[in-house]
Wavefront OBJ file of the C-alpha trace (Angstrom):
o trace
v 0.286 -0.237 0.326
v 1.267 3.613 -1.087
v 2.545 5.872 1.953
v 5.642 6.422 4.287
v 6.846 3.524 6.895
v 9.074 3.135 9.447
v 11.938 0.137 9.143
v 13.683 -1.222 12.634
v 15.650 -3.753 13.810
v 14.868 -5.965 16.453
v 16.335 -9.123 18.601
v 14.446 -10.906 20.937
v 15.678 -13.518 23.518
v 13.913 -15.118 26.568
v 14.773 -12.126 28.930
v 13.636 -9.333 26.692
v 14.660 -7.629 23.612
v 16.206 -4.654 21.985
v 15.008 -2.902 19.251
v 17.131 0.075 16.797
v 15.706 3.354 18.527
v 16.094 5.023 15.644
v 13.883 3.400 12.518
v 14.978 4.152 9.251
v 12.036 5.574 7.057
v 10.578 4.291 3.352
v 8.286 5.761 1.154
v 6.189 3.235 -1.107
v 4.783 4.716 -3.879
v 2.662 3.687 -6.953
v 3.721 1.361 -9.569
v 3.230 1.961 -13.169
v 0.071 2.183 -14.487
v -2.106 -1.131 -15.004
v -5.777 -0.374 -14.964
v -6.826 2.494 -16.957
v -11.008 3.706 -16.261
v -12.400 6.123 -18.783
v -15.676 8.082 -17.234
v -18.218 10.200 -18.953
v -20.185 13.372 -17.448
v -22.832 12.576 -20.098
v -23.082 9.203 -22.384
v -25.565 10.855 -24.631
v -25.491 14.886 -25.959
v -26.244 16.896 -28.863
v -23.933 18.409 -30.763
v -22.517 21.673 -29.714
v -22.783 20.484 -26.331
v -19.493 19.657 -23.950
v -18.564 16.605 -22.024
v -15.955 15.714 -18.881
v -13.780 12.925 -18.596
v -12.430 11.660 -15.410
v -9.389 9.222 -15.743
v -8.416 6.747 -12.890
v -5.111 4.878 -13.235
v -4.386 2.393 -10.531
v -1.164 0.020 -10.140
v -1.257 -3.918 -10.274
v -1.535 -3.411 -6.597
v -4.566 -1.328 -6.819
v -2.857 2.222 -5.908
v -3.844 5.093 -7.501
v -1.311 6.595 -9.847
v -1.436 9.993 -10.527
v -0.193 10.994 -13.639
v -2.182 13.585 -16.499
v -4.146 11.531 -18.801
v -4.370 11.907 -22.216
v -7.736 11.054 -24.166
v -7.878 8.897 -27.491
v -11.452 8.829 -29.173
v -12.504 6.291 -32.164
v -12.754 7.358 -34.371
v -10.646 10.254 -34.775
v -12.753 12.690 -36.245
v -15.585 14.589 -35.226
v -14.855 15.339 -31.276
v -12.737 18.391 -30.476
v -11.156 17.203 -27.582
v -9.730 20.431 -24.738
v -7.886 18.764 -22.582
v -10.074 16.537 -20.051
v -13.318 18.243 -22.341
v -15.047 17.064 -25.453
v -17.022 19.791 -27.531
v -19.393 16.947 -29.805
v -19.480 18.060 -33.289
v -20.843 15.194 -35.458
v -23.581 12.733 -34.936
v -22.057 9.425 -34.192
v -21.300 7.087 -31.437
v -17.491 7.461 -30.090
v -15.241 5.185 -28.094
v -13.629 7.197 -25.426
v -10.631 5.886 -23.484
v -8.132 7.408 -21.693
v -4.294 6.806 -21.928
v -1.616 6.830 -19.436
v 1.326 8.767 -21.355
v 4.428 7.342 -19.305
v 3.110 3.370 -20.086
v 0.554 3.767 -22.785
v -1.780 1.745 -20.620
v -5.405 2.477 -21.842
v -8.924 1.488 -20.992
v -9.896 -1.637 -22.128
v -13.030 -0.814 -22.029
v -13.456 2.398 -23.160
v -16.237 4.405 -22.560
v -19.162 5.353 -25.804
v -20.632 8.775 -26.361
v -23.373 9.273 -28.531
v -23.604 12.660 -30.253
v -26.890 13.241 -31.553
v -27.794 16.457 -34.090
v -28.597 19.453 -32.633
v -31.123 21.987 -33.143
v -32.190 23.282 -36.730
v -30.223 25.586 -37.693
v -29.961 25.624 -41.629
v -32.683 24.532 -43.631
v -31.919 24.417 -47.717
v -35.040 23.567 -50.162
v -34.012 22.159 -53.650
v -36.268 21.933 -56.308
v -35.747 18.983 -58.954
v -36.989 21.791 -62.165
v -36.916 25.384 -61.393
v -38.942 26.238 -64.358
v -42.304 24.277 -65.213
v -45.039 24.369 -67.858
v -48.237 25.247 -66.253
v -49.960 22.596 -65.442
v -46.577 20.412 -64.760
v -44.766 19.764 -61.411
v -41.512 19.006 -60.057
v -40.403 17.810 -56.907
v -39.264 19.811 -53.986
v -37.119 18.660 -51.057
v -35.750 19.789 -47.703
v -32.773 19.609 -45.954
v -32.407 20.593 -42.566
v -29.287 20.434 -40.533
v -27.957 21.695 -37.447
v -25.426 24.365 -36.556
v -22.296 21.600 -37.204
v -23.829 20.280 -40.667
v -25.107 17.211 -39.052
v -28.527 16.069 -41.007
v -31.816 17.161 -38.298
v -34.399 14.554 -39.849
v -36.391 14.328 -36.942
v -38.153 17.384 -37.549
v -41.106 17.791 -39.136
v -40.826 20.434 -42.412
v -43.648 22.323 -43.833
v -43.175 23.802 -47.313
v -44.179 27.344 -47.945
v -45.825 28.110 -51.111
v -46.240 31.503 -52.857
v -50.228 32.030 -53.916
v -50.739 30.102 -57.767
v -48.498 26.918 -56.659
v -50.212 23.655 -55.078
v -48.202 20.829 -53.443
v -49.117 17.375 -53.397
v -46.890 15.659 -50.892
v -43.705 16.857 -52.487
v -44.346 17.499 -55.817
v -45.314 21.239 -56.457
v -47.378 22.396 -59.132
v -48.732 25.752 -60.830
v -51.595 26.477 -63.304
v -50.629 30.155 -63.896
v -47.738 31.770 -66.052
l 1 2 3 4 5 6 7 8 9 10 11 12 13 14 15 16 17 18 19 20 21 22 23 24 25 26 27 28 29 30 31 32 33 34 35 36 37 38 39 40 41 42 43 44 45 46 47 48 49 50 51 52 53 54 55 56 57 58 59 60 61 62 63 64 65 66 67 68 69 70 71 72 73 74 75 76 77 78 79 80 81 82 83 84 85 86 87 88 89 90 91 92 93 94 95 96 97 98 99 100 101 102 103 104 105 106 107 108 109 110 111 112 113 114 115 116 117 118 119 120 121 122 123 124 125 126 127 128 129 130 131 132 133 134 135 136 137 138 139 140 141 142 143 144 145 146 147 148 149 150 151 152 153 154 155 156 157 158 159 160 161 162 163 164 165 166 167 168 169 170 171 172 173 174 175 176 177
């Protein structure tokens, strides 16, 4: 166990004992990191949110190893690492593992972070044809993204039409020139 201890020699015989009156001091420090644990403040966030990472290192005897951790993520792109903070950018699922940089010990059971798209920020309307003959129609589609370019698919989208146009599902038609 980590700590400071005294060491002294003792001689014992049937009538008594003699002990060194000036024991030596010995310090026991933690060994190399053997076990690595990763904990996230949240396991599911929206793009744009921050997550705190807590790393715990211990040696083969369970003693805490005090080291400055590094963070490894897989896939490597989609999150911004800011020390022990993660800024979620791209929607997806990420494995987050603490790494002890001296021994390169890594958490074998990384924490899983799920990043969902943020709130809608950019809406883009696309027409298959931007000119139609009266009585014909063209397809309209709407793409919705958050501030980080993630597709947002779980919000209902309404289509605004100028007077003189009609819509049938995602097909726009007009009868007036």
